C-alpha positions in Angstrom: 114.3 94.9 262.9 116.6 97.9 262.3 118.9 95.6 260.5 116.2 94.5 258.2 115.1 97.9 257.4 118.6 99.1 256.4 118.8 96.0 254.1 115.6 96.9 252.4 116.6 100.6 251.9 119.9 99.4 250.5 118.2 97.3 248.0 115.5 100.0 247.1 118.1 102.9 246.8 120.0 102.9 243.5 123.6 103.1 243.6 125.4 106.1 242.2 126.8 104.1 239.2 123.3 103.4 238.2 122.6 107.1 237.2 123.6 106.6 233.6 122.0 108.6 230.6 120.4 105.3 229.5 118.9 104.7 233.1 117.6 108.3 233.2 115.8 107.9 229.9 114.3 104.6 231.0 112.7 106.0 234.2 111.9 109.5 233.4 111.1 109.7 229.6 107.7 107.9 229.7 106.7 110.2 232.7 107.6 113.3 230.8 105.7 112.2 227.7 102.7 111.5 229.8 102.8 114.9 231.4 103.2 116.6 228.0 100.2 114.6 226.6 98.1 115.6 229.4 99.0 119.2 229.0 98.2 119.0 225.3 94.8 117.5 226.0 93.9 120.2 228.5 95.0 123.0 226.0 92.8 121.3 223.3 89.9 121.0 225.5 90.2 124.7 226.5 90.5 125.8 222.8 87.6 123.7 221.6 85.4 124.9 224.5 85.9 128.4 223.6 85.5 127.8 220.0 82.2 126.0 220.1 80.5 127.9 223.1 80.2 131.7 222.8 80.5 133.6 226.2 77.5 135.7 227.2 79.0 139.1 226.3 79.3 138.0 222.6 75.5 138.2 222.2 74.8 141.7 221.2 70.9 141.5 221.7 71.5 141.4 225.5 73.4 144.7 225.7 70.3 146.7 226.1 69.8 145.7 229.8 72.0 146.5 232.7 75.6 145.2 232.7 76.0 141.8 234.4 79.5 142.6 235.2 78.3 145.7 237.3 75.6 144.0 239.0 77.9 141.1 240.0 80.0 143.6 242.1 77.4 142.9 245.0 78.6 139.8 247.0 74.8 138.9 247.4 73.9 138.8 243.6 75.8 135.5 243.1 73.3 133.8 245.6 70.4 131.5 244.2 67.2 133.5 243.8 69.1 136.9 243.6 68.3 139.3 240.7 71.8 138.7 239.1 71.5 134.9 239.4 68.0 134.9 237.9 69.3 137.2 235.0 72.1 135.1 234.4 70.0 132.0 234.2 67.5 133.7 231.8 70.5 134.9 229.5 72.0 131.2 229.5 68.7 129.7 228.7 67.9 132.3 225.9 71.4 131.5 224.5 70.6 127.8 224.4 67.2 128.5 222.8 68.8 130.8 220.2 71.4 128.3 219.2 68.9 125.5 218.8 66.6 127.6 216.6 69.7 128.8 214.5 70.8 125.2 214.2 67.3 124.1 213.1 66.9 126.9 210.6 70.4 126.2 209.1 72.1 129.4 210.1 75.7 128.3 210.1 78.6 130.5 209.2 82.0 130.0 207.6 85.2 131.0 208.8 84.8 134.5 207.5 81.5 134.7 209.4 79.4 135.0 206.3 76.3 132.6 206.0 76.5 129.4 204.0 74.1 129.3 201.0 71.6 126.6 201.4 69.4 127.6 198.5 70.9 124.9 196.1 69.3 121.4 196.5 72.5 119.7 195.1 75.8 120.0 196.8 77.3 120.2 193.3 74.9 119.9 190.5 77.5 119.8 187.8 79.6 116.9 189.4 76.2 115.0 190.0 75.2 115.4 186.4 78.5 114.3 185.0 78.8 111.3 187.4 75.0 110.5 186.8 75.7 110.2 183.0 78.6 107.8 183.7 76.7 105.7 186.1 73.9 105.3 183.7 76.3 104.3 181.0 78.6 102.0 182.7 77.2 100.5 186.0 76.7 96.8 185.8 75.1 94.5 188.3 75.0 90.8 188.5 72.0 89.0 190.2 72.5 85.6 191.4 70.1 83.5 189.2 67.1 81.9 190.6 64.3 79.9 188.9 60.5 79.8 189.4 60.4 76.2 190.6 62.7 76.8 193.5 61.3 76.5 197.0 61.9 80.1 197.9 61.3 81.7 194.5 58.6 83.9 196.2 61.5 85.4 198.4 64.3 85.5 195.8 62.4 86.7 192.5 60.6 90.0 192.0 57.0 90.2 192.7 54.7 89.8 189.8 52.3 92.5 190.9 52.6 96.3 191.6 54.2 96.7 195.1 51.8 98.1 197.9 52.1 98.8 201.6 54.4 100.6 204.0 57.5 98.7 202.8 56.8 98.9 199.1 60.3 100.4 198.3 62.1 97.2 198.7 59.8 95.5 196.2 59.8 98.3 193.7 63.5 98.5 193.6 64.0 94.8 192.8 61.2 94.7 190.4 62.4 97.6 188.5 66.2 96.6 188.7 65.6 93.2 187.2 64.1 94.9 183.9 66.8 97.6 183.8 69.8 98.0 181.6 72.2 97.7 184.6 71.8 94.0 184.8 74.5 91.9 183.3 74.7 88.1 182.8 78.5 88.4 182.9 79.8 88.4 186.3 83.4 89.1 185.4 82.2 92.6 183.9 80.0 93.4 187.1 80.7 96.3 189.4 78.3 94.9 191.9 76.5 91.8 193.0 72.8 91.9 194.2 71.7 89.6 196.9 68.1 89.3 195.8 66.4 87.9 199.0 63.4 90.0 200.2 63.4 90.6 204.1 59.8 91.7 203.9 58.7 88.5 202.2 60.9 86.2 204.5 59.1 87.9 207.4 55.8 86.9 206.2 56.8 83.3 204.8 55.4 80.9 207.4 58.5 78.6 206.8 60.8 81.4 207.9 59.2 84.1 210.0 60.8 86.8 212.0 63.0 84.2 214.1 64.1 82.4 210.9 65.4 85.3 208.8 69.0 85.1 210.4 69.3 81.4 209.8 68.0 81.9 206.1 70.6 84.6 205.2 73.4 82.7 206.7 72.5 79.6 204.6 71.9 81.8 201.5 75.6 83.2 201.8 77.1 79.9 202.5 75.3 78.4 199.4 76.5 81.2 197.0 80.0 81.1 198.4 80.1 77.4 197.6 78.6 77.7 194.1 80.3 80.9 192.9 83.7 82.5 193.5 82.6 86.1 193.6 81.7 86.4 197.3 84.9 84.8 198.5 87.2 86.9 196.3 86.0 90.2 197.8 84.6 88.9 201.2 81.4 90.3 200.0 82.4 94.0 199.8 81.1 94.3 196.2 77.8 92.7 197.1 74.6 94.5 198.3 71.0 93.8 199.5 68.1 96.0 200.0 65.5 96.0 202.8 62.9 98.5 204.0 61.5 96.7 206.9 63.1 97.3 210.3 63.8 93.7 210.8 66.3 94.0 208.0 69.1 95.4 210.3 68.9 92.3 212.5 68.4 89.8 209.8 72.2 89.7 209.5 73.1 88.7 213.1 74.3 85.3 211.9 75.8 86.6 208.7 78.2 89.0 210.2 80.1 89.2 206.9 77.0 90.8 205.3 76.8 93.4 207.9 80.5 94.3 208.0 81.5 94.0 204.3 78.4 94.1 202.1 76.6 97.3 201.2 73.3 97.4 203.2 70.6 99.5 201.3 68.0 100.1 204.2 65.2 102.3 205.4 66.3 102.0 208.9 69.5 104.0 208.4 70.6 105.3 211.9 74.0 106.6 212.9 73.2 105.3 216.3 73.0 101.7 215.4 76.2 99.7 215.0 74.6 97.6 212.3 74.6 100.5 209.9 77.8 102.0 208.7 77.3 105.4 206.9 79.0 105.9 203.6 79.6 102.1 203.2 75.8 101.5 203.5 73.1 103.6 202.1 69.7 105.0 203.1 66.6 103.8 201.3 63.6 106.2 201.0 60.5 104.8 202.4 57.8 105.7 200.1 54.2 104.7 199.8 52.8 103.9 196.2 51.1 106.9 194.7 47.7 106.9 193.0 47.1 110.4 192.1 50.4 111.0 190.3 49.4 114.0 188.3 48.9 116.0 191.5 50.0 119.7 191.5 50.6 120.7 195.1 51.2 124.3 194.3 47.6 125.0 193.6 46.5 124.6 197.2 46.4 127.1 199.9 48.1 126.2 203.2 46.4 127.9 206.1 47.9 125.6 208.8 51.3 125.8 210.4 52.1 122.2 210.9 50.7 118.7 210.9 51.4 115.3 212.3 49.4 112.1 212.1 50.6 108.7 213.5 50.6 106.1 216.1 51.7 107.3 219.6 54.5 104.5 219.8 57.6 106.2 221.1 58.8 108.7 223.8 59.4 111.2 221.1 55.9 111.2 219.9 54.6 111.2 223.4 56.6 114.5 224.0 55.2 116.0 220.9 51.8 115.1 222.3 52.4 116.6 225.5 53.8 119.9 224.1 51.5 120.5 221.1 48.5 118.2 221.4 46.2 121.0 222.1 47.8 123.8 219.9 45.7 125.6 217.5 48.6 126.1 214.9 50.3 122.7 215.3 47.8 119.9 214.4 48.9 116.6 216.2 46.7 113.7 215.5 47.2 110.2 217.0 45.5 107.4 215.1 44.6 106.4 211.6 43.2 108.8 209.1 41.7 107.7 205.8 43.8 108.3 202.8 41.8 111.3 201.6 41.7 113.1 205.0 45.4 112.5 205.3 46.2 113.9 201.8 43.9 117.0 202.6 45.8 117.7 205.8 49.1 117.5 204.0 48.1 119.8 201.2 46.6 122.4 203.9 49.7 122.6 206.0 53.1 124.5 205.5 55.0 122.2 207.5 54.6 118.3 207.9 56.4 116.5 210.7 58.3 113.4 210.5 58.7 112.3 214.1 60.6 109.1 215.2 58.4 106.1 216.1 59.6 102.6 216.9 62.0 103.2 214.1 63.9 106.3 213.0 62.3 106.2 209.6 58.7 106.5 208.3 57.1 107.2 205.0 56.1 110.7 206.1 59.1 112.5 204.5 58.0 110.9 201.2 54.4 112.0 201.9 55.3 115.6 202.8 57.4 116.0 199.6 54.8 114.5 197.4 52.1 116.9 198.7 54.4 119.9 198.5 54.8 120.3 202.3 58.2 121.3 203.8 59.2 118.2 206.0 60.3 118.9 209.6 62.5 116.0 210.6 62.3 115.1 214.4 64.6 112.2 214.5 68.1 112.2 215.9 70.9 110.3 214.1 68.9 109.7 211.0 71.2 109.2 207.8 68.7 110.9 205.5 68.1 109.4 202.0 70.5 110.5 199.2 72.4 112.6 201.7 75.5 112.2 199.6 73.7 114.1 196.9 71.0 116.5 198.1 71.3 119.3 200.5 68.6 118.7 203.0 68.9 122.1 204.6 67.6 123.6 201.3 64.0 121.9 201.5 63.6 120.7 205.1 63.9 121.7 208.7 65.9 119.5 211.1 64.8 119.8 214.8 66.5 117.8 217.7 64.1 115.8 219.8 65.1 117.6 222.6 63.9 120.9 221.0 60.3 119.8 220.6 59.2 122.6 223.2 60.8 125.1 220.8 59.0 123.7 217.8 56.5 126.3 217.2 59.0 129.2 217.9 61.2 127.5 215.2 58.6 127.3 212.6 57.1 130.9 213.3 60.4 132.3 213.0 60.9 131.2 209.3 60.3 134.2 207.3 58.0 134.2 204.2 60.9 134.5 201.8 62.6 131.5 203.3 59.6 129.3 203.5 58.9 130.2 199.8 62.4 129.0 198.9 62.1 126.0 200.9 58.8 124.9 199.2 60.1 125.8 195.8 63.1 123.4 196.5 60.6 120.8 197.8 59.0 120.7 194.3 62.4 120.4 192.8 63.4 117.3 194.8 59.9 115.7 194.7 60.8 113.7 191.7 63.7 111.9 193.5 61.2 110.4 196.0 58.9 108.7 193.7 58.8 105.0 192.4 57.5 104.0 189.1 57.1 100.5 187.5 58.9 102.1 184.4 61.6 104.3 185.9 62.3 107.7 184.8 65.5 109.7 185.1 66.4 110.9 188.6 63.4 109.2 190.3 63.9 107.0 193.5 65.2 104.0 191.6 67.9 105.9 189.6 69.0 107.9 192.9 69.4 104.6 194.7 71.4 103.4 191.7 73.6 106.4 191.8 74.2 105.8 195.7 75.4 102.3 194.7 77.5 103.6 191.9 79.3 105.9 194.5 80.0 102.9 196.7 81.2 100.6 194.1 84.8 99.3 194.7 87.5 101.2 192.8 89.6 98.1 192.7 88.3 95.4 190.4 89.2 91.8 191.7 89.8 89.3 189.1 
C-alpha cells in the first residue's frame, strides 16, 4: 500500500524541469485572469450601487429629526421594534416612496444636477420636421397585388367601409395606405414591402379562425417567396405587416422569419415579450373611430381628479380596485359605460387612467388625449406609440404597477402650473392620435409612416 501511494505521489508531483515559463503561464494565467475579472465585477457592483441608491444622509428633508447616528450608539436600538429600528424603517420607506413619486413625475437630473426640461413634446422638433418632409417626398412602398376574385380577398384587400370597433387602427391604416402617394407599382424602387393580410379579419374568418392564423401566414410567405424575389433577397427585413389585435403577436409562431426579420407594426408592443423587438418593430396606437371630431376639450371644467372605466380582467386592475375603488377623488368604474357617459367622465377628469388588462395596450390613451385628459399610464414594459418621436413625459404620467397605492399622492403632488403644461401638451399631440379616411399631415397615419421611414433599410438590395 505504501509503495502504491509513493508511486501515485510521484506521478502527480511535477518534476523540477517542468517549471518552465510556458508551463507557468499555462497553469496560472487563467486563474489570474479569473481573479482579476471577479475583482472588476465586485468593484463595478459596488460603484453602481452607490450611484443608483442614495444613502439616507443625502436626503436633507430628514435632517430636522434626531440624528440616527447618535441614536444608534445604544446597543438596544438596533433590535426590531426599538425606536431607532422603527425610525430607520420609516426613513427607508419614505425614501422609496419619494423616488417612486419623483420617477412618475419625471423629476430626473442630468450629470450637473439640473432638471431635465420635459416641456417640449418632440425630442427634436427641427430634426423631425426635416425628416418628415423627406419621408413625405421619397418613401415608397410596394404592396403585393391581390384581386377581388381571390378566395381570401376579404383578408388581403382594404375594407370597403369606414372601419369601426376596438381594432379599427389596423383597417384604417391599410385603407388609407392603398390610396396614398406612398404606394409604388415598381418594386425595384420600393423602400419597403407591405404584407397586406389582416390579422383581425383572419381571426373572424370561419375558414381560418384563431387556430389557423399561424398556418395562413406561413403559407402566405411561402407563396410570395416563390412568386417574387423580394422576400428572399432580404430575408424579409424590408417587409412589414400591421396588426392591432393581440392575437397578432402569436400569429407568426410558424413564420419565425417574419417575427425575427420583418417590421411588426403592432398595438401589443411590450418590451417584456420576445415576439416584439423595440426599434426594429413599431408601436401602433389603438384608437377608436371618432364621431364628434369638432370637439374642443378646453371648454370643459374638470372637477374630478382621475377616472378609469373598464373590465376587471387583470391583477393590475384588481389592485386598482382594491386601493381606490371607494375613493372620492379617483373614480374607478368596472363595467361598460355607454358612449355618452364615458365621454362625460373623460371631459370632467384631470387625469385618465390607462391600466393594463389582458394586454398592455388599450384604446384609453387615445381616448384620454382626444378628450383633453392627461393620460396616466399604469402598464409596465409598454413601448408607447411614437416613442421615437414624442417625449411622453411632457404630456403624460407613467406610474409603475407596484406604485398603485401611491397613485393619489402622485397625482395630488402635481402642481397647477405643471398640470397646465401637461394638458397644454396634450392638446398639441392630440392630432397625432386620430385616424381619418382622408389623412391630414401629422395624424396617426402619417406618424406610423414616419416610424416606418425610420426603420427602412439603409442598404438598397438589388
